[in-house]
C-alpha positions in Angstrom: 27.7 203.7 8.9 27.3 200.9 6.4 30.2 200.3 4.1 28.5 197.6 2.0 25.2 197.8 0.2 22.3 195.9 1.7 22.5 193.0 -0.8 26.2 192.4 -0.1 25.5 192.3 3.6 22.9 189.7 3.0 25.2 187.6 0.9 28.0 188.0 3.5 25.6 187.0 6.3 24.3 184.0 4.2 27.9 182.9 3.7 28.6 183.1 7.4 25.5 181.1 8.1 26.6 178.5 5.5 30.0 178.3 7.0 28.5 177.9 10.5 26.1 175.1 9.2 29.0 173.4 7.4 31.0 173.5 10.7 28.0 172.2 12.6 27.5 169.3 10.1 31.1 168.4 10.4 30.9 168.4 14.2 27.8 166.3 14.0 29.5 163.7 11.7 32.4 163.6 14.1 30.2 163.2 17.1 28.1 160.5 15.3 31.3 158.6 14.6 32.4 158.8 18.2 28.9 157.7 19.4 29.1 154.7 17.1 32.6 153.9 18.4 31.4 154.2 22.0 28.5 151.9 21.2 30.8 149.3 19.7 33.1 149.6 22.8 30.1 149.2 25.2 29.0 146.1 23.2 32.5 144.7 23.4 32.8 145.4 27.1 29.4 143.7 27.7 30.6 140.6 25.7 33.9 140.6 27.7 32.0 140.8 31.0 29.7 137.9 29.9 32.8 135.8 28.9 34.5 136.7 32.2 31.5 135.5 34.2 31.3 132.3 32.1 35.1 131.6 32.7 34.7 132.3 36.4 31.9 129.8 36.6 33.9 127.2 34.6 36.9 127.9 36.9 34.8 127.2 39.9 33.5 123.9 38.5 37.1 122.9 37.5 38.3 123.8 41.0 35.7 121.6 42.6 36.6 118.7 40.2 40.3 119.2 41.0 39.7 118.9 44.7 37.7 115.7 44.2 40.5 114.3 42.1 43.1 115.2 44.7 41.0 113.5 47.4 40.7 110.4 45.1 44.4 110.4 44.4 45.1 110.6 48.2 42.8 107.7 48.8 44.4 105.6 46.0 47.9 106.4 47.4 46.8 105.4 50.9 45.4 102.1 49.7 48.6 101.4 47.6 50.8 102.0 50.7 48.5 99.7 52.7 48.6 97.0 50.0 52.4 97.2 49.7 52.8 96.9 53.5 50.6 93.8 53.5 52.6 92.3 50.7 55.8 93.1 52.5 54.5 91.5 55.7 53.4 88.3 53.8 56.8 88.1 52.1 58.6 88.6 55.4 56.6 85.8 57.0 57.3 83.4 54.2 61.0 84.1 54.4 61.1 83.2 58.1 62.2 79.6 58.7 59.6 77.5 60.4 
């Protein structure tokens, strides 16, 4: 039933165990590398999310400021038109012969 002597079977079994352990170690190294890569990616994603939130907040503040500037520009424009109309009216009255 046994083709090999008992010592050779032990050596063959030990070699198979060594090969299996070597394969396991290789798989663990690969897995460890992927876990580290995943950790770096998760860290990068967290940083990007924080930056996005910061930019969204800044955008909100800038939008509020832009609306205020638009209102101010409209008011300045309205006052300029009013002043030009007054100047025109005064000039027209001065041009009329008395």
